[in-house]
N, C-alpha and C positions, 0 to 999 in steps of 0.2 A: 854394898850395891850398887854397884855403876852402877848411872843412867843412862839407857840405849834408845835406841827408836828403835819401833818395827811398823814392820813394811808389812797393810793387811788387802793383801790382792782381791777383790773380788772378782770371785769368774756369774754369778747370777744375780744379778735385784733380789731383796729381800721378800720374802713375801711366798712371791708364784717364781714361777718358770720362764724366761723368755718364751714371747711368740715370733716365730717364723712371718709373720704376716704386718705390713702398718697401716697399722688399723689408721690414724687417721692422715697417710693418704690416699692408700684404699673410701674413705670417708671424701679426701674432697675429690676424687676423679668422680663417688657414686654423686657428687649437688654439682657437676658441671653438665652430667649425660641429665640429671634430673632439670637442668636448666634448660640443658639444647632441647629435651624433650621440650616442657613449658615451651619458651621459643619457636617452636616447629608448629604447638599445636595453632600458636597464633597465629601464625603461614599463609597457609588457606584464608581464613577469615578474612584475609586483609589483601589475597589475592582479587574476589569475588566480589569485597569494595568495589575497589581500581574498577572490575570489567563492568558493576553495576553503575557507577559513572559515568564511564566514556557511556555504556551501554546505552544512558540516559541521554546528555550528550547531545546524543546520532538523534537518539531516538524523538530530543524538540527540535532538530533542525529538518527531519520529514514532517513534523504536526505543522512546521511554515510557511513548509513545502507546500501541505495539504491545504491549510489556510488558504492560501494566496490563491490557489485551482480552485478552488468553492467559490471563491467570490465572485474570480473570473466567472466562474457558469454563471453563479446568482446574478450576476449583471447581465450575462446574454441569456437566462431566461428570460428577466426585464426585458433585456430588448425585444424577448421576442415575442413577449404577448400584442405589441401594436402590430393590424395584421395585412398593412403596409410593407411589416419589416417580414413575415414569414411569406409573403410572395418574394421579396427580394431576393431570400433563399434560396429560396425554388425553383428564380429563373438564374441564379449561380451557378446547381448543382445541374445543370438544362432540365428542366421541365417546361412541360405545358401547359396550358387551360384547354381543356374540352373543344374543341372546331381551332384553333389554330397551323398553322403551319410550321412544322421546324426546318431549320436550313441549316447543315454542315458544308460552316465554308472551307477549306482544304490550300496547304501548302502562302499563306500568313508571310511576306516576310515580317519578321523583326525586329 
């Protein structure tokens, strides 16, 4: 007998028929989509955190303004506790005491 080599061509793998779906590629695509969905779910809380941080800075600035205004009003209230200060403020507004005569002077040079 002569030694001949024979080639065997297989049309399908042993055990089961070849599928038309590439499961490895489909799995990778599904994994990328799930990863994208997870990242997308973190996006809204990050935006909310940035908005809250920006709002807190503006509210802190507004608090500083209100604290200064409050201090000025307290100082003014303390200054008006003196009876002479109240009279000066009333005269500055054009008020007169009972029995006094008020005068209006017009056309004063600047």
